[in-house]
Every structure is written in structure tokens, then in C-alpha cells.
C-alpha positions as CSV (number, residue, x, y, z in Angstrom):
1,M,-119.9,-72.5,13.7
2,M,-118.9,-71.4,17.2
3,Q,-117.2,-68.2,15.8
4,V,-120.3,-67.1,13.8
5,S,-122.5,-67.8,16.9
6,R,-120.3,-65.5,19.0
7,E,-120.5,-62.8,16.4
8,F,-124.3,-63.1,16.3
9,F,-124.7,-62.6,20.0
10,S,-122.1,-59.8,20.0
11,M,-124.1,-57.7,17.6
12,P,-126.1,-54.7,18.8
13,Q,-129.4,-55.6,20.4
14,S,-131.3,-53.8,17.7
15,E,-129.8,-56.0,15.0
16,R,-130.4,-59.2,17.0
17,L,-134.0,-58.3,17.7
18,K,-134.9,-58.4,14.0
19,S,-135.2,-62.2,14.6
20,Y,-137.1,-62.0,17.9
21,S,-140.5,-63.7,18.3
22,D,-142.3,-65.5,21.2
23,D,-144.4,-67.5,18.7
24,P,-143.1,-71.1,18.9
25,S,-144.6,-72.0,15.5
26,K,-142.0,-69.7,13.8
27,T,-139.3,-71.8,12.2
28,T,-136.6,-69.1,12.7
29,R,-136.8,-67.0,15.9
30,L,-134.7,-65.4,18.6
31,S,-136.2,-65.7,22.1
32,T,-135.3,-66.1,25.8
33,S,-135.7,-68.8,28.5
34,F,-137.8,-71.7,27.1
35,N,-141.5,-70.8,26.8
36,V,-142.0,-67.3,28.2
37,K,-145.8,-67.6,27.9
38,T,-146.2,-70.4,30.4
39,E,-143.2,-70.1,32.7
40,K,-143.4,-68.8,36.3
41,V,-139.6,-68.7,36.6
42,S,-137.5,-67.8,33.6
43,N,-134.2,-69.6,32.6
44,W,-131.0,-67.6,32.1
45,R,-130.7,-68.2,28.4
46,D,-131.1,-66.5,25.1
47,F,-131.4,-68.6,22.0
48,L,-131.7,-68.5,18.2
49,R,-133.8,-71.4,16.9
50,L,-133.3,-72.4,13.3
51,H,-135.0,-75.1,11.2
52,C,-132.4,-76.7,8.9
53,Y,-134.0,-79.5,6.8
54,P,-134.8,-79.3,4.0
55,L,-132.3,-76.5,4.0
56,E,-133.7,-74.7,0.9
57,D,-137.1,-74.2,2.7
58,Y,-135.6,-72.2,5.6
59,L,-132.3,-70.6,4.6
60,H,-134.0,-67.4,3.4
61,E,-135.5,-66.9,6.8
62,W,-132.2,-67.0,8.7
63,P,-130.4,-63.8,9.9
64,S,-128.4,-62.1,7.2
65,S,-125.9,-60.7,9.7
66,P,-123.1,-61.5,10.4
67,T,-122.4,-61.6,6.7
68,S,-121.1,-65.2,6.7
69,F,-123.9,-66.5,8.9
70,R,-126.1,-68.2,6.3
71,E,-123.2,-69.7,4.5
72,D,-121.4,-71.0,7.6
73,V,-124.5,-72.3,9.4
74,A,-125.8,-74.0,6.2
75,E,-122.5,-75.8,5.7
76,Y,-122.5,-76.9,9.4
77,S,-126.1,-78.1,9.0
78,R,-125.3,-80.3,6.0
79,R,-122.3,-81.9,7.6
80,I,-124.0,-82.5,11.0
81,R,-126.9,-84.2,9.2
82,K,-124.5,-86.7,7.7
83,V,-123.2,-87.4,11.2
84,A,-126.8,-87.9,12.5
85,L,-127.6,-90.4,9.7
86,R,-124.5,-92.4,10.4
87,L,-125.4,-92.5,14.1
88,L,-129.0,-93.6,13.4
89,E,-127.7,-96.5,11.2
90,A,-125.4,-97.6,14.0
91,I,-128.2,-97.4,16.6
92,S,-130.5,-99.5,14.3
93,E,-127.8,-102.2,13.9
94,S,-127.1,-102.2,17.6
95,L,-130.7,-103.2,18.2
96,G,-130.6,-106.0,15.6
97,L,-132.7,-104.1,13.1
98,E,-132.0,-103.3,9.5
99,R,-129.5,-100.6,9.1
100,D,-132.1,-98.2,7.6
101,Y,-134.9,-99.0,10.0
102,I,-134.8,-95.8,12.0
103,D,-134.2,-93.8,8.9
104,R,-137.5,-95.1,7.4
105,A,-139.4,-94.7,10.7
106,L,-138.7,-91.0,10.7
107,G,-140.8,-90.2,7.5
108,K,-139.3,-87.3,5.7
109,H,-137.1,-86.4,8.7
110,G,-136.7,-83.0,10.4
111,Q,-133.7,-81.1,11.7
112,H,-133.3,-77.9,13.7
113,M,-130.8,-76.3,15.9
114,A,-130.5,-73.8,18.7
115,L,-127.7,-71.3,19.3
116,N,-127.8,-71.0,23.1
117,Y,-126.3,-68.1,24.8
118,Y,-125.9,-68.2,28.6
119,P,-124.6,-64.8,29.9
120,P,-122.9,-64.5,33.2
121,C,-125.5,-64.7,36.0
122,P,-125.1,-62.6,39.2
123,Q,-126.9,-65.2,41.3
124,P,-126.5,-68.5,39.5
125,E,-127.8,-70.5,42.4
126,L,-131.3,-69.1,41.8
127,T,-131.9,-70.3,38.3
128,Y,-130.8,-72.7,35.5
129,G,-129.7,-72.2,31.9
130,L,-132.2,-75.0,31.3
131,P,-133.7,-77.2,34.0
132,G,-133.6,-81.0,34.0
133,H,-135.3,-82.5,30.9
134,A,-135.1,-85.1,28.2
135,D,-135.0,-84.1,24.6
136,P,-138.3,-85.0,22.7
137,N,-136.6,-85.7,19.4
138,V,-134.5,-88.7,18.1
139,I,-130.9,-87.7,18.9
140,T,-129.2,-84.4,19.8
141,I,-125.7,-83.6,18.6
142,L,-124.2,-81.0,20.9
143,L,-121.4,-78.6,20.1
144,Q,-120.2,-76.6,23.2
145,D,-117.5,-74.1,23.9
146,D,-114.9,-74.6,26.7
147,V,-117.1,-73.3,29.5
148,P,-118.6,-76.1,31.7
149,G,-122.4,-76.1,32.2
150,L,-123.9,-79.3,31.0
151,Q,-124.9,-81.9,33.6
152,V,-126.5,-85.4,33.2
153,L,-128.5,-87.4,35.7
154,N,-126.7,-90.7,36.6
155,N,-127.9,-93.0,39.4
156,G,-129.8,-90.1,41.0
157,K,-126.9,-87.7,40.9
158,W,-126.2,-84.8,38.6
159,L,-122.7,-85.1,37.0
160,A,-120.9,-82.4,35.1
161,V,-120.0,-83.2,31.5
162,N,-117.0,-81.0,31.1
163,P,-116.1,-79.9,27.6
164,I,-113.5,-81.8,25.6
165,P,-112.2,-79.8,22.6
166,H,-113.2,-80.8,19.1
167,T,-115.8,-83.3,20.2
168,F,-119.6,-83.6,20.0
169,I,-121.9,-84.9,22.8
170,I,-124.7,-87.2,21.6
171,N,-127.9,-87.3,23.6
172,I,-130.4,-90.1,23.1
173,G,-133.9,-88.5,22.8
174,D,-137.3,-89.8,23.7
175,Q,-138.1,-91.1,20.2
176,I,-135.2,-93.6,20.3
177,Q,-136.5,-94.8,23.7
178,V,-139.8,-95.5,22.1
179,L,-138.5,-97.0,18.8
180,S,-136.2,-99.3,20.9
181,N,-139.0,-100.3,23.2
182,D,-137.0,-99.0,26.2
183,R,-133.7,-100.7,25.2
184,Y,-132.2,-97.2,25.0
185,K,-133.1,-94.6,27.5
186,S,-133.4,-90.9,26.8
187,V,-130.9,-88.9,29.0
188,L,-132.0,-86.4,31.6
189,H,-129.8,-83.4,31.4
190,R,-129.7,-79.7,32.4
191,A,-127.6,-76.6,31.9
192,V,-126.3,-74.6,34.9
193,V,-124.9,-71.1,34.7
194,N,-122.0,-69.3,36.4
195,S,-121.3,-65.7,37.5
196,Y,-118.0,-65.2,35.7
197,K,-118.1,-66.2,32.0
198,E,-120.6,-66.5,29.1
199,R,-121.3,-69.9,27.6
200,I,-122.4,-70.9,24.1
201,S,-123.8,-74.3,23.2
202,I,-125.2,-75.4,19.9
203,P,-127.5,-78.5,19.9
204,T,-128.7,-80.0,16.6
205,F,-132.0,-81.8,17.1
206,Y,-132.6,-84.6,14.6
207,C,-136.3,-85.4,14.4
208,P,-139.0,-87.4,12.7
209,S,-141.1,-85.4,10.3
210,P,-144.3,-84.1,12.0
211,E,-146.6,-86.7,10.4
212,A,-144.3,-89.7,11.1
213,I,-146.0,-92.4,13.2
214,I,-143.7,-93.5,16.0
215,A,-144.0,-96.9,17.8
216,P,-141.7,-99.6,19.1
217,A,-140.1,-101.7,16.4
218,P,-142.2,-104.9,16.1
219,K,-139.0,-107.0,16.1
220,L,-138.2,-105.7,19.6
221,I,-141.5,-106.8,21.1
222,D,-141.9,-110.4,22.5
223,E,-143.1,-112.1,25.7
224,E,-140.1,-110.9,27.7
225,H,-140.3,-107.4,26.2
226,P,-144.0,-106.4,25.9
227,C,-144.9,-103.3,24.0
228,Q,-144.2,-100.3,26.2
229,Y,-145.8,-97.5,24.1
230,K,-148.8,-96.8,22.0
231,S,-148.2,-95.4,18.6
232,F,-148.4,-91.6,18.0
233,T,-147.4,-88.9,15.5
234,Y,-144.4,-86.8,16.3
235,T,-146.7,-83.7,16.2
236,E,-148.8,-85.2,19.0
237,Y,-145.7,-85.8,21.1
238,Y,-144.1,-82.5,20.5
239,Q,-147.3,-80.6,21.3
240,K,-147.5,-82.4,24.7
241,F,-143.8,-81.6,25.3
242,W,-144.2,-77.9,24.5
243,N,-147.4,-77.4,26.5
244,R,-146.0,-79.2,29.5
245,G,-142.8,-77.3,29.4
246,L,-139.7,-78.2,31.3
247,A,-141.4,-78.4,34.7
248,K,-141.7,-82.1,34.0
249,E,-138.7,-84.1,33.0
250,T,-140.2,-86.2,30.2
251,C,-143.5,-86.8,28.4
252,L,-142.9,-90.5,27.8
253,D,-145.3,-91.5,30.6
254,L,-148.2,-89.9,28.6
255,F,-147.7,-92.4,25.8
256,R,-147.2,-95.6,27.8
257,A,-149.2,-98.6,26.4
258,T,-150.0,-99.4,30.1
259,P,-149.8,-97.2,33.1
260,Y,-146.2,-96.9,34.2
261,I,-145.6,-97.9,37.9
């Protein structure tokens, strides 16, 4: 997966640009930064966004170069989905819920990934690869190369998450925070850039289907743990996230059952 991603970003610009679009509704697109239509300051990132589930609905849209791209990325997508489903079962059980609770809560499910390319930046102190944010989806499974760049916020301080070979990093997203009624917290993270070496990271975003209704699990609501969120569709949530952009760290406060103080 990492090899074919390097090959894609090493192709001539004219070949890569066949996938370019600044229309966020496109399910396969190459773009830059985060949302170039709303940003005042751009981020130092190019990315290829791919929707991956159901695979047969999207595979024909993907780049046909490099020659092994579709085959390799499809195989990776299938296998990473199995990892995601195992993790969701474990999270359900850890909350005292039925093993398939989160699986059922996500409707028909959704999965997409980004191939992030962070080129060397001549003045890395002036920008980010991506600024601090929480992921709006359920969980994110991150594959990264050997170049540091990921940081997470812990007790008010940004800590580097240095790459460990042959591992994935799992980020809890906003929807798990809602479903767990705040037992789990979505993680604030960011990507920083450097002046000496390119970096590639490949997050897989596992999501509810757009029409899925998300709300805290009733079993996790009681007198000691009042309901923290009103119910909403994932489409409603993602639209708020996209329109707000990464200037704000999370959209959870917009869906609180009571004003968050």
C-alpha cells in the first residue's frame, strides 16, 4: 500500500491531475490542503481521497495508474475493513454492550481513505500538514511511513507519535464519543511538516452510512450519566464538520443535548 502510494505521487503532474477536483462531493478526487474554497491559510498537503465501501461501487473511479493501483488498494481496503470491524466489536464489548451494537448503529456502513502526501516545506514553522482536529467518523486506522509528523494533544501538550514499523495507529473519532455517551473521547491530533523529507500517511476512515441515526446507547444513560447528545444523522454531522473546516477542533459541541460548559 505504501509503495503504490509513493508511485502515485511520483508520477508526472499531468497524470496525477486526471484525478483532480475541488468538489468535495466527488467520491474519488485529488486535491490539496483541506478545503481550498473556505481556507484563508492553506495546509502543506496533497491528498487522494478514495471511497472504498461497497468496493464495487467505487473501484472503477479510482486512478488506473500506476498499473497495480486498483488491485493493491482494493486488497488493502478489504483487509483494513476486517480490522475495523474487529475493533468495533471490541469497543462495543468494552462498553458493556452487545458485541454487534456499534456495527448495527452504523447502518449500511461507509469507508474511505486518504493518501496524504506532505512534501518538504521550506518554512515548516509557518504552516501545518493538517492543523489540530478530531476525526468526524467512527474510528480511523492510520498507516504511516517512517517520517515523524503526527502529534496528539495530551493534557494540554502536543506530543509526537513517532512511527513504529509495521503498526497501525487507531484514532477514536467523534461518533464513538457520541455512541459511548462520552465514555470514550475522540482524540485531537495534527500533522506537522519538515524541511528535509517527504512524508506519506494513509488514514482509513470507518464511518456510519449517511442516513444512519447516531445517538448515545440507551444502556449507557442513567442518573449518573445523563444523555450528552441529541440524535442526528451522520450526513448532518459531516456537513457541519466540512463547512466549519479545521479552524475549530471538533463539532461535538453543536450536538450537545444541553449547552456544554
